[in-house]
C-alpha positions as CSV (number, residue, x, y, z in Angstrom):
1,X,0.1,0.0,0.0
2,X,1.2,3.5,-0.8
3,X,2.5,5.7,2.1
4,X,0.7,8.7,0.5
5,X,-2.9,8.6,-0.4
6,X,-3.9,5.1,-1.4
7,X,-5.7,4.6,-4.7
8,X,-8.6,2.3,-5.3
9,X,-10.1,1.3,-8.5
10,X,-13.7,-0.1,-8.8
11,X,-14.7,-2.3,-11.8
12,X,-17.8,-3.7,-12.9
13,X,-19.2,-4.6,-16.3
14,X,-21.0,-1.5,-17.4
15,X,-19.6,1.1,-15.0
16,X,-23.0,2.2,-14.8
17,X,-24.1,1.1,-11.3
18,X,-22.2,-0.7,-8.7
19,X,-18.8,0.6,-9.4
20,X,-20.1,4.1,-9.7
21,X,-22.0,3.9,-6.3
22,X,-18.7,2.5,-4.7
23,X,-16.6,5.3,-6.3
24,X,-19.1,7.8,-5.2
25,X,-19.5,6.6,-1.6
26,X,-15.5,6.4,-1.1
27,X,-15.0,9.8,-2.6
28,X,-17.8,11.2,-0.3
29,X,-16.6,9.5,2.8
30,X,-12.9,9.6,2.5
31,X,-12.9,13.5,1.7
32,X,-9.8,13.5,-0.5
33,X,-7.8,11.0,1.5
34,X,-8.2,8.2,-1.3
35,X,-7.6,8.4,-4.9
36,X,-10.7,7.0,-6.5
37,X,-11.3,5.5,-10.0
38,X,-14.0,3.4,-11.7
39,X,-14.3,1.7,-15.0
40,X,-16.0,-1.1,-16.9
41,X,-15.2,-4.0,-19.0
42,X,-17.9,-3.2,-21.3
43,X,-19.1,0.3,-20.4
44,X,-22.5,1.5,-21.0
45,X,-23.4,4.9,-22.5
46,X,-24.8,6.4,-19.3
47,X,-25.1,5.6,-15.7
48,X,-28.4,3.6,-14.6
49,X,-31.0,6.4,-13.7
50,X,-32.2,4.3,-10.9
51,X,-28.7,4.2,-9.4
52,X,-28.5,8.1,-9.8
53,X,-31.9,8.3,-8.0
54,X,-30.9,6.0,-5.1
55,X,-27.6,7.8,-4.7
56,X,-29.5,11.3,-4.6
57,X,-31.6,9.8,-1.8
58,X,-28.3,9.8,0.5
59,X,-27.1,13.2,-0.5
60,X,-24.6,12.2,-3.3
61,X,-25.1,13.5,-7.0
62,X,-23.6,11.4,-9.6
63,X,-25.9,12.6,-12.5
64,X,-22.6,14.1,-14.2
65,X,-20.7,10.8,-14.2
66,X,-20.1,8.9,-17.5
67,X,-19.0,5.3,-17.7
68,X,-15.3,4.8,-18.7
69,X,-13.6,1.9,-20.1
70,X,-11.3,-0.3,-18.1
71,X,-7.6,0.1,-19.0
72,X,-4.4,-1.7,-17.9
73,X,-3.1,1.8,-17.0
74,X,-5.9,2.4,-14.5
75,X,-5.1,-1.1,-12.9
76,X,-1.4,-0.3,-12.8
77,X,-2.0,3.2,-11.2
78,X,-4.2,1.7,-8.2
79,X,-3.2,0.1,-5.0
80,X,-6.4,-1.6,-4.5
81,X,-8.6,-3.2,-7.3
82,X,-12.1,-4.2,-6.4
83,X,-14.1,-6.1,-9.1
84,X,-17.9,-6.6,-9.1
85,X,-18.8,-9.5,-11.3
86,X,-16.0,-9.0,-13.8
87,X,-12.8,-10.2,-12.1
88,X,-11.7,-12.2,-15.3
89,X,-11.6,-8.9,-17.3
90,X,-9.1,-7.4,-15.1
91,X,-5.5,-7.2,-15.8
92,X,-3.3,-8.8,-13.2
93,X,-0.2,-6.8,-12.0
94,X,2.0,-8.1,-9.2
95,X,1.8,-6.0,-6.0
96,X,-1.8,-5.0,-6.4
97,X,-4.4,-6.0,-4.0
98,X,-7.5,-7.6,-5.7
99,X,-10.8,-8.0,-4.0
100,X,-14.0,-9.4,-5.6
101,X,-17.3,-8.0,-4.0
102,X,-20.1,-10.2,-5.1
103,X,-23.1,-7.8,-5.3
104,X,-26.5,-8.1,-7.3
105,X,-26.3,-6.2,-10.5
106,X,-28.9,-3.1,-10.6
107,X,-28.8,-3.2,-14.5
108,X,-32.5,-3.0,-15.5
109,X,-33.6,-2.6,-12.0
110,X,-35.8,0.0,-10.5
111,X,-34.7,2.2,-7.6
112,X,-36.6,-0.2,-5.1
113,X,-34.1,-3.0,-6.0
114,X,-31.1,-0.7,-6.1
115,X,-31.4,0.5,-2.6
116,X,-30.4,-2.7,-0.7
117,X,-27.4,-2.9,-3.1
118,X,-26.5,0.9,-2.4
119,X,-26.7,0.2,1.4
120,X,-24.4,-2.9,1.1
121,X,-21.9,-1.1,-0.8
122,X,-21.8,1.8,1.8
123,X,-21.3,-0.7,4.5
124,X,-18.4,-2.3,2.5
125,X,-16.9,1.2,1.7
126,X,-16.9,2.2,5.3
127,X,-15.2,-0.9,6.3
128,X,-12.6,-0.3,3.6
129,X,-11.9,3.1,4.8
130,X,-11.3,2.0,8.3
131,X,-8.8,-0.7,6.8
132,X,-6.7,1.5,4.3
133,X,-6.9,4.7,6.4
134,X,-6.7,3.1,10.0
135,X,-5.9,6.4,11.7
136,X,-9.0,8.3,10.8
137,X,-12.7,7.6,10.6
138,X,-14.7,8.0,7.5
139,X,-16.7,11.0,8.4
140,X,-14.9,13.4,10.8
141,X,-11.2,12.8,10.2
142,X,-10.8,12.1,14.0
143,X,-9.3,9.1,15.5
144,X,-11.4,5.9,14.7
145,X,-12.6,3.8,17.7
146,X,-10.8,0.4,17.8
147,X,-13.3,-2.4,17.7
148,X,-12.4,-5.7,19.6
149,X,-14.0,-8.6,21.1
150,X,-15.9,-7.9,24.5
151,X,-14.1,-9.8,27.3
152,X,-14.8,-9.9,31.0
153,X,-12.2,-7.1,31.5
154,X,-14.8,-4.8,29.9
155,X,-17.6,-5.9,31.9
156,X,-17.7,-2.8,34.5
157,X,-17.7,-0.2,31.5
158,X,-20.2,-2.3,29.6
159,X,-22.7,-2.3,32.4
160,X,-22.1,1.3,33.2
161,X,-23.0,2.3,29.5
162,X,-26.0,0.0,29.7
163,X,-27.2,1.8,32.8
164,X,-26.7,5.2,31.3
165,X,-28.8,4.1,28.3
166,X,-31.5,2.8,30.6
167,X,-31.5,5.9,32.7
168,X,-32.2,8.1,29.6
169,X,-35.7,6.2,29.1
170,X,-35.5,5.7,25.4
171,X,-33.3,2.7,25.0
172,X,-35.3,-0.3,26.3
173,X,-38.1,-1.6,28.5
174,X,-35.4,-2.7,31.2
175,X,-35.2,-0.5,34.1
176,X,-31.9,-1.7,35.7
177,X,-28.9,-3.2,34.1
178,X,-28.2,-7.0,34.5
179,X,-25.2,-8.5,36.4
180,X,-22.3,-9.5,34.3
181,X,-23.3,-13.1,34.8
182,X,-26.8,-12.5,33.4
183,X,-25.3,-10.5,30.5
184,X,-22.8,-13.1,29.7
185,X,-25.5,-15.9,29.7
186,X,-27.8,-13.9,27.6
187,X,-25.4,-12.9,24.7
188,X,-23.7,-14.8,22.0
189,X,-19.9,-15.2,22.7
190,X,-18.8,-14.7,19.1
191,X,-20.9,-11.4,18.5
192,X,-19.9,-9.0,21.3
193,X,-17.9,-6.1,20.4
194,X,-16.7,-3.0,22.3
195,X,-15.2,0.3,20.9
196,X,-12.2,1.4,22.6
197,X,-10.6,4.9,22.5
198,X,-6.9,5.5,22.3
199,X,-6.5,4.9,26.0
200,X,-8.4,1.8,25.8
201,X,-11.5,3.1,27.5
202,X,-14.9,1.5,26.4
203,X,-16.9,4.1,24.3
204,X,-19.8,1.8,23.5
205,X,-20.8,-1.9,22.8
206,X,-22.8,-4.2,20.6
207,X,-24.0,-7.7,21.3
208,X,-26.5,-10.3,20.1
209,X,-28.8,-12.9,21.4
210,X,-30.5,-16.0,19.7
211,X,-34.2,-15.2,19.1
212,X,-35.3,-18.9,19.0
213,X,-34.1,-22.4,19.7
214,X,-36.1,-23.7,16.6
215,X,-33.7,-24.8,13.8
216,X,-35.5,-22.8,11.1
217,X,-34.5,-19.5,12.9
218,X,-30.9,-20.5,13.9
219,X,-29.7,-17.7,11.6
220,X,-31.5,-14.8,13.1
221,X,-30.4,-12.7,16.2
222,X,-31.5,-9.8,18.2
223,X,-29.0,-7.3,18.9
224,X,-28.4,-4.2,21.2
225,X,-26.2,-1.4,20.7
226,X,-25.1,1.4,23.2
227,X,-22.7,4.2,23.2
228,X,-21.7,6.3,26.2
229,X,-23.3,9.7,26.0
230,X,-19.8,11.5,25.9
231,X,-18.9,9.5,22.8
232,X,-21.9,10.2,20.5
233,X,-21.6,11.6,17.0
234,X,-18.3,10.1,16.5
235,X,-19.1,7.2,14.5
236,X,-18.9,4.8,17.3
237,X,-22.3,3.1,16.8
238,X,-21.8,2.8,13.2
239,X,-18.5,1.0,13.7
240,X,-20.0,-1.3,16.3
241,X,-22.8,-2.2,13.8
242,X,-20.5,-2.8,10.9
243,X,-18.4,-5.2,13.3
244,X,-21.6,-7.1,14.4
245,X,-22.6,-7.4,10.6
246,X,-19.3,-8.8,9.8
247,X,-19.2,-11.3,12.8
248,X,-22.6,-12.6,12.1
249,X,-22.1,-12.9,8.3
250,X,-18.9,-14.7,8.9
251,X,-20.7,-17.3,11.0
252,X,-23.4,-17.8,8.5
253,X,-26.2,-15.8,10.3
254,X,-28.5,-14.1,7.9
255,X,-30.8,-11.6,9.9
256,X,-30.2,-9.2,12.7
257,X,-33.2,-7.7,14.2
258,X,-34.2,-5.4,17.1
259,X,-37.0,-3.3,18.4
260,X,-36.7,0.5,18.9
261,X,-38.8,3.2,20.6
262,X,-40.0,5.3,17.6
263,X,-39.1,8.4,19.8
264,X,-35.4,7.3,19.6
265,X,-34.9,8.9,16.2
266,X,-31.1,8.8,16.5
267,X,-31.1,4.8,16.8
268,X,-33.5,4.7,13.9
269,X,-31.2,7.0,11.7
270,X,-28.2,5.0,12.8
271,X,-29.5,1.6,11.6
272,X,-30.9,2.9,8.5
273,X,-27.2,4.1,7.7
274,X,-26.1,0.5,8.5
275,X,-28.6,-1.1,6.0
276,X,-31.5,-1.9,8.3
277,X,-35.0,-1.5,7.2
278,X,-38.2,-0.9,9.2
279,X,-40.5,-3.9,9.2
280,X,-43.4,-2.1,11.1
281,X,-44.5,-0.6,14.5
282,X,-46.2,-2.7,17.3
283,X,-48.4,-0.5,18.8
284,X,-48.8,-0.1,22.7
285,X,-46.8,-3.4,23.1
286,X,-45.7,-2.9,26.6
287,X,-45.8,-0.6,29.5
288,X,-42.6,1.4,30.3
289,X,-42.8,3.2,33.8
290,X,-46.5,2.8,33.6
291,X,-46.9,4.2,30.1
292,X,-47.9,2.1,27.1
293,X,-45.2,2.2,24.5
294,X,-44.8,1.5,20.7
295,X,-41.8,-0.5,19.3
296,X,-40.6,-0.2,15.8
297,X,-39.3,-3.3,14.5
298,X,-36.1,-3.3,12.2
299,X,-34.0,-5.9,10.6
300,X,-31.1,-6.4,8.3
301,X,-31.1,-9.4,6.1
302,X,-27.6,-10.3,4.8
303,X,-27.3,-10.1,1.0
304,X,-24.4,-12.6,1.3
305,X,-26.2,-15.6,2.6
């Protein structure tokens, strides 16, 4: 990898959909810290209008982009080459890093079909930025939280953050934090993550539990994510969700779900950015401090499994 600004090339067949979205997200989120290119092995005349519309929904305008033909020079000038369905057409040069992202092709699809592809690409781009620019987060340029597996050493800070979230009144029906033994028994061991600052302090955590012991639901988990009030708006929650998505997909789990109070707009927005969708709202489902509360159900279905 270059010691200056790394360079990334995205390649798909028509350079009209997937590679355009990936290049746009990386350009937008890296803010000039990465050299970005995109190309196609058989470029179309124009970018897919549904792709343009889907990207506009997240505040990124690619209406002026024009599909470009893949050249050996573009590959040779890049540190990382990411293909999307056309790996065989990409020239090989020693010393380059090649990745193949298996994503549905948005060609001929409407915007409803493009949205989940767009959201999956954004998730992968954010993870890529953390990897190739480890000293800075994708949004603020400040130090990124370090995501590690949760251990008993983190117990006190994890439970403190849990209690702070409970005390705010918009995070959960729970009214008291569990003991570590109760927490440990309820959460899946391979899907617990904490975000640490440079001094090793816990900024937030994410964990998941099985939803059922029935075989048919073996790939479905329910998750929680909590961030310390002093660490909000720093990308901690999104980094934790990305880590949880990665660990569950690696384990073959296909759906992550949860329930959120509708008043918790920050959590709903965070999950939307991580690719979760709203399934619906269960009205007056339970009492919280004597008041009936609605719960909005959200889920993320992995496109990889």
